[in-house]
mmCIF file as Biopython writes it, N, C-alpha, C and O atoms, coordinates in Angstrom:
data_model
#
loop_
_atom_site.group_PDB
_atom_site.id
_atom_site.type_symbol
_atom_site.label_atom_id
_atom_site.label_alt_id
_atom_site.label_comp_id
_atom_site.label_asym_id
_atom_site.label_entity_id
_atom_site.label_seq_id
_atom_site.pdbx_PDB_ins_code
_atom_site.Cartn_x
_atom_site.Cartn_y
_atom_site.Cartn_z
_atom_site.occupancy
_atom_site.B_iso_or_equiv
_atom_site.auth_seq_id
_atom_site.auth_asym_id
_atom_site.pdbx_PDB_model_num
ATOM 1   N N  . MET A ? 1  ? 6.700   -1.703  10.243  1.0 0.0 1  A 1 
ATOM 2   C CA . MET A ? 1  ? 7.017   -3.092  9.981   1.0 0.0 1  A 1 
ATOM 3   C C  . MET A ? 1  ? 7.085   -3.285  8.472   1.0 0.0 1  A 1 
ATOM 4   O O  . MET A ? 1  ? 6.157   -2.904  7.759   1.0 0.0 1  A 1 
ATOM 5   N N  . ASP A ? 2  ? 8.164   -3.866  7.980   1.0 0.0 2  A 1 
ATOM 6   C CA . ASP A ? 2  ? 8.341   -4.108  6.555   1.0 0.0 2  A 1 
ATOM 7   C C  . ASP A ? 2  ? 7.982   -5.559  6.267   1.0 0.0 2  A 1 
ATOM 8   O O  . ASP A ? 2  ? 8.566   -6.478  6.841   1.0 0.0 2  A 1 
ATOM 9   N N  . ILE A ? 3  ? 7.025   -5.758  5.382   1.0 0.0 3  A 1 
ATOM 10  C CA . ILE A ? 3  ? 6.592   -7.092  5.017   1.0 0.0 3  A 1 
ATOM 11  C C  . ILE A ? 3  ? 7.417   -7.554  3.836   1.0 0.0 3  A 1 
ATOM 12  O O  . ILE A ? 3  ? 7.438   -6.887  2.801   1.0 0.0 3  A 1 
ATOM 13  N N  . VAL A ? 4  ? 8.100   -8.684  3.965   1.0 0.0 4  A 1 
ATOM 14  C CA . VAL A ? 4  ? 8.933   -9.214  2.893   1.0 0.0 4  A 1 
ATOM 15  C C  . VAL A ? 4  ? 8.141   -10.310 2.190   1.0 0.0 4  A 1 
ATOM 16  O O  . VAL A ? 4  ? 7.758   -11.306 2.805   1.0 0.0 4  A 1 
ATOM 17  N N  . THR A ? 5  ? 7.899   -10.114 0.891   1.0 0.0 5  A 1 
ATOM 18  C CA . THR A ? 5  ? 7.166   -11.097 0.102   1.0 0.0 5  A 1 
ATOM 19  C C  . THR A ? 5  ? 7.874   -11.292 -1.231  1.0 0.0 5  A 1 
ATOM 20  O O  . THR A ? 5  ? 8.708   -10.485 -1.642  1.0 0.0 5  A 1 
ATOM 21  N N  . ALA A ? 6  ? 7.517   -12.380 -1.890  1.0 0.0 6  A 1 
ATOM 22  C CA . ALA A ? 6  ? 8.066   -12.633 -3.216  1.0 0.0 6  A 1 
ATOM 23  C C  . ALA A ? 6  ? 7.535   -11.578 -4.179  1.0 0.0 6  A 1 
ATOM 24  O O  . ALA A ? 6  ? 6.414   -11.098 -4.010  1.0 0.0 6  A 1 
ATOM 25  N N  . PRO A ? 7  ? 8.322   -11.212 -5.183  1.0 0.0 7  A 1 
ATOM 26  C CA . PRO A ? 7  ? 7.840   -10.236 -6.168  1.0 0.0 7  A 1 
ATOM 27  C C  . PRO A ? 7  ? 6.564   -10.738 -6.829  1.0 0.0 7  A 1 
ATOM 28  O O  . PRO A ? 7  ? 6.413   -11.931 -7.088  1.0 0.0 7  A 1 
ATOM 29  N N  . ARG A ? 8  ? 5.659   -9.823  -7.096  1.0 0.0 8  A 1 
ATOM 30  C CA . ARG A ? 8  ? 4.419   -10.181 -7.774  1.0 0.0 8  A 1 
ATOM 31  C C  . ARG A ? 8  ? 4.039   -9.058  -8.724  1.0 0.0 8  A 1 
ATOM 32  O O  . ARG A ? 8  ? 4.483   -7.919  -8.581  1.0 0.0 8  A 1 
ATOM 33  N N  . HIS A ? 9  ? 3.217   -9.402  -9.683  1.0 0.0 9  A 1 
ATOM 34  C CA . HIS A ? 9  ? 2.777   -8.400  -10.645 1.0 0.0 9  A 1 
ATOM 35  C C  . HIS A ? 9  ? 1.904   -7.380  -9.929  1.0 0.0 9  A 1 
ATOM 36  O O  . HIS A ? 9  ? 0.980   -7.751  -9.205  1.0 0.0 9  A 1 
ATOM 37  N N  . THR A ? 10 ? 2.188   -6.120  -10.124 1.0 0.0 10 A 1 
ATOM 38  C CA . THR A ? 10 ? 1.374   -5.060  -9.527  1.0 0.0 10 A 1 
ATOM 39  C C  . THR A ? 10 ? 0.890   -4.136  -10.628 1.0 0.0 10 A 1 
ATOM 40  O O  . THR A ? 10 ? 1.652   -3.307  -11.125 1.0 0.0 10 A 1 
ATOM 41  N N  . PRO A ? 11 ? -0.379  -4.272  -11.017 1.0 0.0 11 A 1 
ATOM 42  C CA . PRO A ? 11 ? -0.908  -3.405  -12.065 1.0 0.0 11 A 1 
ATOM 43  C C  . PRO A ? 11 ? -0.927  -1.953  -11.594 1.0 0.0 11 A 1 
ATOM 44  O O  . PRO A ? 11 ? -1.088  -1.696  -10.400 1.0 0.0 11 A 1 
ATOM 45  N N  . PRO A ? 12 ? -0.768  -1.014  -12.499 1.0 0.0 12 A 1 
ATOM 46  C CA . PRO A ? 12 ? -0.800  0.400   -12.118 1.0 0.0 12 A 1 
ATOM 47  C C  . PRO A ? 12 ? -2.160  0.765   -11.521 1.0 0.0 12 A 1 
ATOM 48  O O  . PRO A ? 12 ? -3.204  0.324   -12.001 1.0 0.0 12 A 1 
ATOM 49  N N  . ARG A ? 13 ? -2.124  1.564   -10.485 1.0 0.0 13 A 1 
ATOM 50  C CA . ARG A ? 13 ? -3.341  2.090   -9.844  1.0 0.0 13 A 1 
ATOM 51  C C  . ARG A ? 13 ? -3.201  3.601   -9.798  1.0 0.0 13 A 1 
ATOM 52  O O  . ARG A ? 13 ? -2.094  4.130   -9.899  1.0 0.0 13 A 1 
ATOM 53  N N  . SER A ? 14 ? -4.290  4.278   -9.650  1.0 0.0 14 A 1 
ATOM 54  C CA . SER A ? 14 ? -4.249  5.733   -9.614  1.0 0.0 14 A 1 
ATOM 55  C C  . SER A ? 14 ? -5.095  6.231   -8.450  1.0 0.0 14 A 1 
ATOM 56  O O  . SER A ? 14 ? -6.228  5.788   -8.261  1.0 0.0 14 A 1 
ATOM 57  N N  . PHE A ? 15 ? -4.540  7.152   -7.674  1.0 0.0 15 A 1 
ATOM 58  C CA . PHE A ? 15 ? -5.307  7.800   -6.623  1.0 0.0 15 A 1 
ATOM 59  C C  . PHE A ? 15 ? -4.698  9.166   -6.351  1.0 0.0 15 A 1 
ATOM 60  O O  . PHE A ? 15 ? -3.547  9.430   -6.699  1.0 0.0 15 A 1 
ATOM 61  N N  . ARG A ? 16 ? -5.479  10.020  -5.732  1.0 0.0 16 A 1 
ATOM 62  C CA . ARG A ? 16 ? -5.031  11.378  -5.434  1.0 0.0 16 A 1 
ATOM 63  C C  . ARG A ? 16 ? -4.438  11.422  -4.035  1.0 0.0 16 A 1 
ATOM 64  O O  . ARG A ? 16 ? -4.916  10.757  -3.117  1.0 0.0 16 A 1 
ATOM 65  N N  . ILE A ? 17 ? -3.385  12.220  -3.893  1.0 0.0 17 A 1 
ATOM 66  C CA . ILE A ? 17 ? -2.717  12.387  -2.607  1.0 0.0 17 A 1 
ATOM 67  C C  . ILE A ? 17 ? -2.175  13.810  -2.544  1.0 0.0 17 A 1 
ATOM 68  O O  . ILE A ? 17 ? -1.621  14.296  -3.530  1.0 0.0 17 A 1 
ATOM 69  N N  . PRO A ? 18 ? -2.322  14.486  -1.409  1.0 0.0 18 A 1 
ATOM 70  C CA . PRO A ? 18 ? -1.786  15.843  -1.313  1.0 0.0 18 A 1 
ATOM 71  C C  . PRO A ? 18 ? -0.280  15.872  -1.591  1.0 0.0 18 A 1 
ATOM 72  O O  . PRO A ? 18 ? 0.462   14.982  -1.176  1.0 0.0 18 A 1 
ATOM 73  N N  . GLU A ? 19 ? 0.148   16.912  -2.300  1.0 0.0 19 A 1 
ATOM 74  C CA . GLU A ? 19 ? 1.551   17.025  -2.716  1.0 0.0 19 A 1 
ATOM 75  C C  . GLU A ? 19 ? 2.522   16.939  -1.545  1.0 0.0 19 A 1 
ATOM 76  O O  . GLU A ? 19 ? 3.547   16.265  -1.646  1.0 0.0 19 A 1 
ATOM 77  N N  . ASP A ? 20 ? 2.217   17.609  -0.435  1.0 0.0 20 A 1 
ATOM 78  C CA . ASP A ? 20 ? 3.153   17.611  0.693   1.0 0.0 20 A 1 
ATOM 79  C C  . ASP A ? 20 ? 3.332   16.216  1.281   1.0 0.0 20 A 1 
ATOM 80  O O  . ASP A ? 20 ? 4.440   15.855  1.678   1.0 0.0 20 A 1 
ATOM 81  N N  . ILE A ? 21 ? 2.266   15.431  1.344   1.0 0.0 21 A 1 
ATOM 82  C CA . ILE A ? 21 ? 2.377   14.062  1.863   1.0 0.0 21 A 1 
ATOM 83  C C  . ILE A ? 21 ? 3.183   13.210  0.894   1.0 0.0 21 A 1 
ATOM 84  O O  . ILE A ? 21 ? 4.034   12.424  1.311   1.0 0.0 21 A 1 
ATOM 85  N N  . TYR A ? 22 ? 2.915   13.365  -0.400  1.0 0.0 22 A 1 
ATOM 86  C CA . TYR A ? 22 ? 3.664   12.608  -1.411  1.0 0.0 22 A 1 
ATOM 87  C C  . TYR A ? 22 ? 5.163   12.886  -1.312  1.0 0.0 22 A 1 
ATOM 88  O O  . TYR A ? 22 ? 5.971   11.957  -1.300  1.0 0.0 22 A 1 
ATOM 89  N N  . VAL A ? 23 ? 5.530   14.160  -1.242  1.0 0.0 23 A 1 
ATOM 90  C CA . VAL A ? 23 ? 6.946   14.537  -1.208  1.0 0.0 23 A 1 
ATOM 91  C C  . VAL A ? 23 ? 7.614   14.008  0.062   1.0 0.0 23 A 1 
ATOM 92  O O  . VAL A ? 23 ? 8.712   13.454  0.005   1.0 0.0 23 A 1 
ATOM 93  N N  . ARG A ? 24 ? 6.953   14.178  1.201   1.0 0.0 24 A 1 
ATOM 94  C CA . ARG A ? 24 ? 7.530   13.703  2.460   1.0 0.0 24 A 1 
ATOM 95  C C  . ARG A ? 24 ? 7.696   12.184  2.451   1.0 0.0 24 A 1 
ATOM 96  O O  . ARG A ? 24 ? 8.727   11.669  2.885   1.0 0.0 24 A 1 
ATOM 97  N N  . ALA A ? 25 ? 6.681   11.466  1.957   1.0 0.0 25 A 1 
ATOM 98  C CA . ALA A ? 25 ? 6.747   10.006  1.897   1.0 0.0 25 A 1 
ATOM 99  C C  . ALA A ? 25 ? 7.839   9.551   0.935   1.0 0.0 25 A 1 
ATOM 100 O O  . ALA A ? 25 ? 8.569   8.602   1.224   1.0 0.0 25 A 1 
ATOM 101 N N  . LEU A ? 26 ? 7.951   10.220  -0.198  1.0 0.0 26 A 1 
ATOM 102 C CA . LEU A ? 26 ? 8.975   9.869   -1.178  1.0 0.0 26 A 1 
ATOM 103 C C  . LEU A ? 26 ? 10.367  10.064  -0.586  1.0 0.0 26 A 1 
ATOM 104 O O  . LEU A ? 26 ? 11.232  9.204   -0.751  1.0 0.0 26 A 1 
ATOM 105 N N  . HIS A ? 27 ? 10.594  11.176  0.098   1.0 0.0 27 A 1 
ATOM 106 C CA . HIS A ? 27 ? 11.903  11.419  0.722   1.0 0.0 27 A 1 
ATOM 107 C C  . HIS A ? 27 ? 12.234  10.354  1.756   1.0 0.0 27 A 1 
ATOM 108 O O  . HIS A ? 27 ? 13.356  9.851   1.802   1.0 0.0 27 A 1 
ATOM 109 N N  . LYS A ? 28 ? 11.251  10.012  2.588   1.0 0.0 28 A 1 
ATOM 110 C CA . LYS A ? 28 ? 11.508  8.989   3.610   1.0 0.0 28 A 1 
ATOM 111 C C  . LYS A ? 28 ? 11.782  7.631   2.959   1.0 0.0 28 A 1 
ATOM 112 O O  . LYS A ? 28 ? 12.709  6.929   3.364   1.0 0.0 28 A 1 
ATOM 113 N N  . ALA A ? 29 ? 10.989  7.260   1.960   1.0 0.0 29 A 1 
ATOM 114 C CA . ALA A ? 29 ? 11.200  5.982   1.266   1.0 0.0 29 A 1 
ATOM 115 C C  . ALA A ? 29 ? 12.601  5.929   0.657   1.0 0.0 29 A 1 
ATOM 116 O O  . ALA A ? 29 ? 13.298  4.921   0.775   1.0 0.0 29 A 1 
ATOM 117 N N  . GLN A ? 30 ? 13.006  7.016   0.009   1.0 0.0 30 A 1 
ATOM 118 C CA . GLN A ? 30 ? 14.340  7.055   -0.595  1.0 0.0 30 A 1 
ATOM 119 C C  . GLN A ? 30 ? 15.428  6.946   0.471   1.0 0.0 30 A 1 
ATOM 120 O O  . GLN A ? 30 ? 16.449  6.297   0.244   1.0 0.0 30 A 1 
ATOM 121 N N  . SER A ? 31 ? 15.223  7.572   1.632   1.0 0.0 31 A 1 
ATOM 122 C CA . SER A ? 31 ? 16.222  7.508   2.697   1.0 0.0 31 A 1 
ATOM 123 C C  . SER A ? 31 ? 16.348  6.092   3.258   1.0 0.0 31 A 1 
ATOM 124 O O  . SER A ? 31 ? 17.377  5.732   3.830   1.0 0.0 31 A 1 
ATOM 125 N N  . GLU A ? 32 ? 15.291  5.293   3.089   1.0 0.0 32 A 1 
ATOM 126 C CA . GLU A ? 32 ? 15.288  3.895   3.541   1.0 0.0 32 A 1 
ATOM 127 C C  . GLU A ? 32 ? 15.590  2.926   2.399   1.0 0.0 32 A 1 
ATOM 128 O O  . GLU A ? 32 ? 15.503  1.710   2.566   1.0 0.0 32 A 1 
ATOM 129 N N  . ASN A ? 33 ? 15.947  3.479   1.230   1.0 0.0 33 A 1 
ATOM 130 C CA . ASN A ? 33 ? 16.242  2.669   0.049   1.0 0.0 33 A 1 
ATOM 131 C C  . ASN A ? 33 ? 15.062  1.764   -0.325  1.0 0.0 33 A 1 
ATOM 132 O O  . ASN A ? 33 ? 15.237  0.591   -0.653  1.0 0.0 33 A 1 
ATOM 133 N N  . ARG A ? 34 ? 13.854  2.341   -0.265  1.0 0.0 34 A 1 
ATOM 134 C CA . ARG A ? 34 ? 12.628  1.621   -0.601  1.0 0.0 34 A 1 
ATOM 135 C C  . ARG A ? 34 ? 11.902  2.377   -1.704  1.0 0.0 34 A 1 
ATOM 136 O O  . ARG A ? 34 ? 12.127  3.569   -1.914  1.0 0.0 34 A 1 
ATOM 137 N N  . SER A ? 35 ? 11.040  1.672   -2.395  1.0 0.0 35 A 1 
ATOM 138 C CA . SER A ? 35 ? 10.180  2.345   -3.363  1.0 0.0 35 A 1 
ATOM 139 C C  . SER A ? 35 ? 8.941   2.869   -2.635  1.0 0.0 35 A 1 
ATOM 140 O O  . SER A ? 35 ? 8.538   2.334   -1.602  1.0 0.0 35 A 1 
ATOM 141 N N  . LEU A ? 36 ? 8.358   3.906   -3.185  1.0 0.0 36 A 1 
ATOM 142 C CA . LEU A ? 36 ? 7.130   4.421   -2.600  1.0 0.0 36 A 1 
ATOM 143 C C  . LEU A ? 36 ? 6.015   3.381   -2.727  1.0 0.0 36 A 1 
ATOM 144 O O  . LEU A ? 36 ? 5.140   3.299   -1.866  1.0 0.0 36 A 1 
ATOM 145 N N  . THR A ? 37 ? 6.046   2.600   -3.786  1.0 0.0 37 A 1 
ATOM 146 C CA . THR A ? 37 ? 5.069   1.522   -3.941  1.0 0.0 37 A 1 
ATOM 147 C C  . THR A ? 37 ? 5.137   0.553   -2.770  1.0 0.0 37 A 1 
ATOM 148 O O  . THR A ? 37 ? 4.102   0.160   -2.231  1.0 0.0 37 A 1 
ATOM 149 N N  . SER A ? 38 ? 6.351   0.161   -2.368  1.0 0.0 38 A 1 
ATOM 150 C CA . SER A ? 38 ? 6.467   -0.789  -1.252  1.0 0.0 38 A 1 
ATOM 151 C C  . SER A ? 38 ? 5.937   -0.187  0.045   1.0 0.0 38 A 1 
ATOM 152 O O  . SER A ? 38 ? 5.372   -0.900  0.874   1.0 0.0 38 A 1 
ATOM 153 N N  . VAL A ? 39 ? 6.116   1.122   0.227   1.0 0.0 39 A 1 
ATOM 154 C CA . VAL A ? 39 ? 5.599   1.802   1.415   1.0 0.0 39 A 1 
ATOM 155 C C  . VAL A ? 39 ? 4.069   1.799   1.403   1.0 0.0 39 A 1 
ATOM 156 O O  . VAL A ? 39 ? 3.439   1.503   2.418   1.0 0.0 39 A 1 
ATOM 157 N N  . VAL A ? 40 ? 3.479   2.125   0.260   1.0 0.0 40 A 1 
ATOM 158 C CA . VAL A ? 40 ? 2.019   2.164   0.141   1.0 0.0 40 A 1 
ATOM 159 C C  . VAL A ? 40 ? 1.432   0.770   0.329   1.0 0.0 40 A 1 
ATOM 160 O O  . VAL A ? 40 ? 0.439   0.616   1.040   1.0 0.0 40 A 1 
ATOM 161 N N  . VAL A ? 41 ? 2.023   -0.245  -0.289  1.0 0.0 41 A 1 
ATOM 162 C CA . VAL A ? 41 ? 1.526   -1.616  -0.151  1.0 0.0 41 A 1 
ATOM 163 C C  . VAL A ? 41 ? 1.575   -2.049  1.311   1.0 0.0 41 A 1 
ATOM 164 O O  . VAL A ? 41 ? 0.604   -2.609  1.818   1.0 0.0 41 A 1 
ATOM 165 N N  . ALA A ? 42 ? 2.684   -1.800  1.990   1.0 0.0 42 A 1 
ATOM 166 C CA . ALA A ? 42 ? 2.807   -2.182  3.404   1.0 0.0 42 A 1 
ATOM 167 C C  . ALA A ? 42 ? 1.768   -1.451  4.252   1.0 0.0 42 A 1 
ATOM 168 O O  . ALA A ? 42 ? 1.166   -2.046  5.145   1.0 0.0 42 A 1 
ATOM 169 N N  . GLY A ? 43 ? 1.558   -0.177  3.978   1.0 0.0 43 A 1 
ATOM 170 C CA . GLY A ? 43 ? 0.564   0.588   4.728   1.0 0.0 43 A 1 
ATOM 171 C C  . GLY A ? 43 ? -0.847  0.088   4.499   1.0 0.0 43 A 1 
ATOM 172 O O  . GLY A ? 43 ? -1.634  -0.001  5.442   1.0 0.0 43 A 1 
ATOM 173 N N  . LEU A ? 44 ? -1.179  -0.239  3.256   1.0 0.0 44 A 1 
ATOM 174 C CA . LEU A ? 44 ? -2.504  -0.762  2.957   1.0 0.0 44 A 1 
ATOM 175 C C  . LEU A ? 44 ? -2.705  -2.150  3.557   1.0 0.0 44 A 1 
ATOM 176 O O  . LEU A ? 44 ? -3.793  -2.468  4.039   1.0 0.0 44 A 1 
ATOM 177 N N  . GLU A ? 45 ? -1.667  -2.973  3.531   1.0 0.0 45 A 1 
ATOM 178 C CA . GLU A ? 45 ? -1.757  -4.302  4.158   1.0 0.0 45 A 1 
ATOM 179 C C  . GLU A ? 45 ? -2.075  -4.162  5.642   1.0 0.0 45 A 1 
ATOM 180 O O  . GLU A ? 45 ? -2.931  -4.872  6.170   1.0 0.0 45 A 1 
ATOM 181 N N  . GLU A ? 46 ? -1.387  -3.249  6.306   1.0 0.0 46 A 1 
ATOM 182 C CA . GLU A ? 46 ? -1.636  -3.029  7.728   1.0 0.0 46 A 1 
ATOM 183 C C  . GLU A ? 46 ? -3.047  -2.483  7.954   1.0 0.0 46 A 1 
ATOM 184 O O  . GLU A ? 46 ? -3.730  -2.890  8.894   1.0 0.0 46 A 1 
ATOM 185 N N  . TYR A ? 47 ? -3.475  -1.580  7.106   1.0 0.0 47 A 1 
ATOM 186 C CA . TYR A ? 47 ? -4.790  -0.949  7.221   1.0 0.0 47 A 1 
ATOM 187 C C  . TYR A ? 47 ? -5.919  -1.975  7.131   1.0 0.0 47 A 1 
ATOM 188 O O  . TYR A ? 47 ? -6.887  -1.893  7.887   1.0 0.0 47 A 1 
ATOM 189 N N  . ILE A ? 48 ? -5.807  -2.933  6.221   1.0 0.0 48 A 1 
ATOM 190 C CA . ILE A ? 48 ? -6.889  -3.899  6.006   1.0 0.0 48 A 1 
ATOM 191 C C  . ILE A ? 48 ? -6.787  -5.147  6.874   1.0 0.0 48 A 1 
ATOM 192 O O  . ILE A ? 48 ? -7.718  -5.951  6.897   1.0 0.0 48 A 1 
ATOM 193 N N  . GLU A ? 49 ? -5.699  -5.324  7.575   1.0 0.0 49 A 1 
ATOM 194 C CA . GLU A ? 49 ? -5.465  -6.555  8.348   1.0 0.0 49 A 1 
ATOM 195 C C  . GLU A ? 49 ? -6.623  -6.879  9.298   1.0 0.0 49 A 1 
ATOM 196 O O  . GLU A ? 49 ? -7.164  -7.982  9.239   1.0 0.0 49 A 1 
ATOM 197 N N  . ASP A ? 50 ? -7.007  -5.961  10.157  1.0 0.0 50 A 1 
ATOM 198 C CA . ASP A ? 50 ? -8.088  -6.221  11.108  1.0 0.0 50 A 1 
ATOM 199 C C  . ASP A ? 50 ? -9.428  -6.414  10.405  1.0 0.0 50 A 1 
ATOM 200 O O  . ASP A ? 50 ? -10.231 -7.252  10.814  1.0 0.0 50 A 1 
ATOM 201 N N  . TYR A ? 51 ? -9.664  -5.654  9.368   1.0 0.0 51 A 1 
ATOM 202 C CA . TYR A ? 51 ? -10.909 -5.759  8.610   1.0 0.0 51 A 1 
ATOM 203 C C  . TYR A ? 51 ? -11.066 -7.151  8.016   1.0 0.0 51 A 1 
ATOM 204 O O  . TYR A ? 51 ? -12.142 -7.744  8.097   1.0 0.0 51 A 1 
ATOM 205 N N  . GLU A ? 52 ? -10.007 -7.675  7.423   1.0 0.0 52 A 1 
ATOM 206 C CA . GLU A ? 52 ? -10.083 -9.009  6.818   1.0 0.0 52 A 1 
ATOM 207 C C  . GLU A ? 52 ? -10.186 -10.090 7.874   1.0 0.0 52 A 1 
ATOM 208 O O  . GLU A ? 52 ? -10.804 -11.128 7.634   1.0 0.0 52 A 1 
ATOM 209 N N  . ASP A ? 53 ? -9.593  -9.871  9.044   1.0 0.0 53 A 1 
ATOM 210 C CA . ASP A ? 53 ? -9.725  -10.843 10.127  1.0 0.0 53 A 1 
ATOM 211 C C  . ASP A ? 53 ? -11.183 -10.968 10.549  1.0 0.0 53 A 1 
ATOM 212 O O  . ASP A ? 53 ? -11.636 -12.053 10.914  1.0 0.0 53 A 1 
ATOM 213 N N  . ASP A ? 54 ? -11.925 -9.852  10.501  1.0 0.0 54 A 1 
ATOM 214 C CA . ASP A ? 54 ? -13.333 -9.846  10.894  1.0 0.0 54 A 1 
ATOM 215 C C  . ASP A ? 54 ? -14.250 -10.406 9.812   1.0 0.0 54 A 1 
ATOM 216 O O  . ASP A ? 54 ? -15.308 -10.950 10.128  1.0 0.0 54 A 1 
ATOM 217 N N  . ASP A ? 55 ? -13.862 -10.283 8.534   1.0 0.0 55 A 1 
ATOM 218 C CA . ASP A ? 55 ? -14.709 -10.694 7.421   1.0 0.0 55 A 1 
ATOM 219 C C  . ASP A ? 55 ? -13.876 -11.365 6.339   1.0 0.0 55 A 1 
ATOM 220 O O  . ASP A ? 55 ? -13.347 -10.681 5.462   1.0 0.0 55 A 1 
ATOM 221 N N  . PRO A ? 56 ? -13.747 -12.687 6.380   1.0 0.0 56 A 1 
ATOM 222 C CA . PRO A ? 56 ? -12.905 -13.394 5.403   1.0 0.0 56 A 1 
ATOM 223 C C  . PRO A ? 56 ? -13.399 -13.302 3.964   1.0 0.0 56 A 1 
ATOM 224 O O  . PRO A ? 56 ? -12.669 -13.678 3.047   1.0 0.0 56 A 1 
ATOM 225 N N  . GLU A ? 57 ? -14.609 -12.816 3.741   1.0 0.0 57 A 1 
ATOM 226 C CA . GLU A ? 57 ? -15.151 -12.689 2.386   1.0 0.0 57 A 1 
ATOM 227 C C  . GLU A ? 57 ? -14.636 -11.449 1.667   1.0 0.0 57 A 1 
ATOM 228 O O  . GLU A ? 57 ? -15.064 -11.188 0.543   1.0 0.0 57 A 1 
ATOM 229 N N  . THR A ? 58 ? -13.740 -10.679 2.265   1.0 0.0 58 A 1 
ATOM 230 C CA . THR A ? 58 ? -13.298 -9.414  1.684   1.0 0.0 58 A 1 
ATOM 231 C C  . THR A ? 58 ? -12.172 -9.567  0.683   1.0 0.0 58 A 1 
ATOM 232 O O  . THR A ? 58 ? -11.621 -8.557  0.247   1.0 0.0 58 A 1 
ATOM 233 N N  . THR A ? 59 ? -11.806 -10.756 0.303   1.0 0.0 59 A 1 
ATOM 234 C CA . THR A ? 59 ? -10.696 -10.932 -0.632  1.0 0.0 59 A 1 
ATOM 235 C C  . THR A ? 59 ? -11.100 -10.645 -2.072  1.0 0.0 59 A 1 
ATOM 236 O O  . THR A ? 59 ? -10.226 -10.432 -2.913  1.0 0.0 59 A 1 
ATOM 237 N N  . GLU A ? 60 ? -12.397 -10.630 -2.386  1.0 0.0 60 A 1 
ATOM 238 C CA . GLU A ? 60 ? -12.848 -10.310 -3.742  1.0 0.0 60 A 1 
ATOM 239 C C  . GLU A ? 60 ? -12.905 -8.793  -3.899  1.0 0.0 60 A 1 
ATOM 240 O O  . GLU A ? 60 ? -13.399 -8.087  -3.020  1.0 0.0 60 A 1 
ATOM 241 N N  . ALA A ? 61 ? -12.398 -8.306  -5.019  1.0 0.0 61 A 1 
ATOM 242 C CA . ALA A ? 61 ? -12.353 -6.864  -5.257  1.0 0.0 61 A 1 
ATOM 243 C C  . ALA A ? 61 ? -13.763 -6.301  -5.454  1.0 0.0 61 A 1 
ATOM 244 O O  . ALA A ? 61 ? -14.539 -6.831  -6.249  1.0 0.0 61 A 1 
ATOM 245 N N  . PRO A ? 62 ? -14.091 -5.227  -4.728  1.0 0.0 62 A 1 
ATOM 246 C CA . PRO A ? 62 ? -15.388 -4.577  -4.945  1.0 0.0 62 A 1 
ATOM 247 C C  . PRO A ? 62 ? -15.353 -3.763  -6.235  1.0 0.0 62 A 1 
ATOM 248 O O  . PRO A ? 62 ? -14.284 -3.517  -6.795  1.0 0.0 62 A 1 
ATOM 249 N N  . HIS A ? 63 ? -16.504 -3.356  -6.691  1.0 0.0 63 A 1 
ATOM 250 C CA . HIS A ? 63 ? -16.559 -2.498  -7.878  1.0 0.0 63 A 1 
ATOM 251 C C  . HIS A ? 63 ? -15.970 -1.131  -7.524  1.0 0.0 63 A 1 
ATOM 252 O O  . HIS A ? 63 ? -16.262 -0.578  -6.463  1.0 0.0 63 A 1 
ATOM 253 N N  . ALA A ? 64 ? -15.147 -0.598  -8.410  1.0 0.0 64 A 1 
ATOM 254 C CA . ALA A ? 64 ? -14.547 0.722   -8.187  1.0 0.0 64 A 1 
ATOM 255 C C  . ALA A ? 64 ? -15.636 1.787   -8.195  1.0 0.0 64 A 1 
ATOM 256 O O  . ALA A ? 64 ? -16.625 1.692   -8.921  1.0 0.0 64 A 1 
ATOM 257 N N  . GLN A ? 65 ? -15.419 2.803   -7.363  1.0 0.0 65 A 1 
ATOM 258 C CA . GLN A ? 65 ? -16.389 3.898   -7.300  1.0 0.0 65 A 1 
ATOM 259 C C  . GLN A ? 65 ? -15.802 5.138   -7.893  1.0 0.0 65 A 1 
ATOM 260 O O  . GLN A ? 65 ? -16.464 6.175   -7.935  1.0 0.0 65 A 1 
#
């Protein structure tokens, strides 16, 4: 499911990902004329959806570990 939202500022983030997953995801995103950022954002939105439904206090960013 592709979530369509207004453009917003997205500060750079850094995380590690296995090379094979990165390459496969990048190829698929390019084949769909999407950025890898939009794919990651949509995936994270889906991942946290149920969690936030259970706990509305989760909108504040926790301290990075």
